[in-house]
N, C-alpha and C positions, 0 to 999 in steps of 0.2 A: 087692580089685581089682574083683571082680564087682559089688559094691555101688556103687563109684565110677562104673563104666560105666553102670549103671542110672540113677543120679542125673544123669549127663551127658546121657544120651539124653532124659530128662524135661525137662531145662533147654533142650536144643536144640529140642524140640517146643513147649514152652510159651512161650518168649520170642518167637519169630516170631508165634505166635498173638495174643498181647497187642499186639505191635507192629502187626499188621494191624488189630486192632480199633481201635487208637488212630488210625491213618490214616483209617479209614472214618468215625470219629466226627467228624473235622475237615471232612468233605465234607457238602454239603447239597443237597437238591433244592428249588429255589426255583420257586414257581408264580405266574404272573400271567395276565392275560387281556386280549383285545381284543374288547370287546363293543359291539354297536350301531353307530350312526353315529359316525364318527371326527371329532371337532370340535377346535377350537383348544385346545391343552394337554390334550387328552383322554387322551393316552397317557403323561402325566408319571409316573404310578405305575409303569407297566411299564418305562419308561426308567430309573427309579430302581432297580428290582430288577436290571436288567441291569448297571447301573454298580456295584452293591454285590456282585455275584457274584465269587467268587474262582476261582483256577485249578482248584480241586478240585470246584467246584459244577456241577450240571446245572440248566438253566433250562427249565421247561415253559411254553409260551405257548399258552393255549387261545384259539381264534379263532372268533367267530360275528359277522361284521360285513358289512354291504353296502358298506363303503368310506367315503369322506369326504375329508378334507383331504389334499392332496398334501404339504404342509409337514410335517404330523404323521407321515405315512407315511415320508417320507425321514428324519426325526429318529429314528424307531423303527428303521429299517433300519440307520442309522448306529450307533445304540446297540448293536444286535445284533452288528454287525461289530467294534466296538471293545471289547465286553465281554470280560472276562478268563475268563468261564465256559468250562469244559472242553467242554461240549456244550450246544447249544440245540435243543430239539425243539419244533416247532409242531404243534398238534393242532387240526384243523378239525372243530368239533362239528357244525355244520349248513351254514353258508354262509361262504365267504371270497370276496367279490366285490371287484373293482377294487383299491382300496388295501389291503383286507383280504387279497386274494390275493397281492399283492406282498409283504406282510409274511409271509404263510404260507410262501412259497418262500425266504425269506431266512435261515432257520436252517441248522443242519447236517443236520437231518432233518425231513421233513414226514409226519405221520400223518393219513390221511383215512379216513372210513368209506365204504362202498359208496354210501351215499345222500347224501354230502356234495356240495355244489355249489361249483364254482370258476368265477369269471368274470374274464377278462383282456381289457382294452380300453384305449383311449387316453385316456379321461377327457374332461373338459369344463372350460370357464372362463367366468366371467361378465364381460361388458364393463361396466366400472365407470361408463362414461359413459351407456350406453343401457339397461343392465340385461339386455341380451340374453344368453342362454346359448349358448355355442358348443360344440357336440359335435364333438370331433376325430375325423377319419377321413382316411385317405390319399386318399379320393375327393374331398375338398372342394377348392374353388377357393382355394388359398393366397394368390393375388394380392390377395384382399380382406382378408387378415389383417394386423394390425400385425406388425412385425418380431419382437417378443417371442413372440407366439403361433406364428409360423412357426418360430422357434428351438425353442420348447417342443415343437411337434409333431415336428420332426426328431429331437430328443433322445428323445422317447417312442417313436417308431418304432424307433430304434436300440436302445433298452432292451428293447422287446418282442421284437424279432428275436433279440437275444442271449440273453435269458432263456429264450425258447422253445427255441432250439437247445441250450442248456446243460441244459435239463430233459429233452431227448429228444423234444420234440413234433415232429410232422410238419410239412412245409412248408404243408400245407393248414390245419393248426391255427394256425400263425403268420399265415397270410393272413387267416383269419377274425378274429383278434384285432386286426387293423389296419383292418378295414372296418366302418364303421357303429357306432351306439351299443351294439348288443347284443354285439358283439365275439365272443369265444370262450367258450362255456359248456360245462363238462365236469362230469360226475358223478365221484364218487370212484372208481368202478369204471373209468371211461375214463381218468382221470388216472393211476391205478396201472398201467394197461396200458403206458403210455409211460415212466413213472418208477417202474419196478417196485420199486426198492430204497428209495424215499422219500427220494431225495437232495435236499438243499437247496443253496442257492447261497452260503452263508456262506463267506467267504474266496475266492470265485471271482473271479479278477482281471478276467476279461472282463465279467462282470455288474457288478462294482463300479466299473469304469471309466465305465459309463453312469450309474450312480447318483451318482458323484462329480461328473460334469458337471452334473447337475440340482441338486445341493446348492450348487454355485457360484452358480447363479442366485438361490437363497434368500439366500445370504450377501450378495449385492449388493442384496437387497430387491426383485428383479424378479418372482419367483414369490411370490404372496401367497395369502391365505385364500380367494380366489375361484377358485383352481384346485382341482378336485375329481376324485376317482377313485372 
């Protein structure tokens, strides 16, 4: 009887151990990055990684980018939102500016170093007729803008207000992000002061409502490669 109890105890201890090992073995940490200027189809590799992730996987997205295409930014954010990955962590190595910053805050968690730089602003567009670059700001005279640019500006203002509030930034920070080309520039130390837990905006319905509105413009072919962040 004593021998049987000993064997039973060993069985109860060993079986869960191997079961746990088997479960862990099925999970993976997938790594991708967003580097340099974001150009047309430049994030296809990262988007593919996000689509391939399973419910057990963690995805790490390393970011060092000054920004770029609004279309690619939105495609990447949409892929992060729809990915089956259990957890997505973005890691800002040096700079996450403009579109790079928007991607950085769109995971479940954002990790920044004290010396990292994040830039939030409204972006720009190129007039396809004149070649003129329009830098968006809430201070600009919108009466001179075509309807599409006015709509885009309104959507981006709404997006920055909502993402700033959800990240815990102050009204002064949000104000700075809406005015002028320089927008809001934060060091990693400053960012962590307001977003202490490194919380990202993945699955945040308020933030995603603004993103979805922008994506509809892409689907209609109205926002093109001339829109930059």
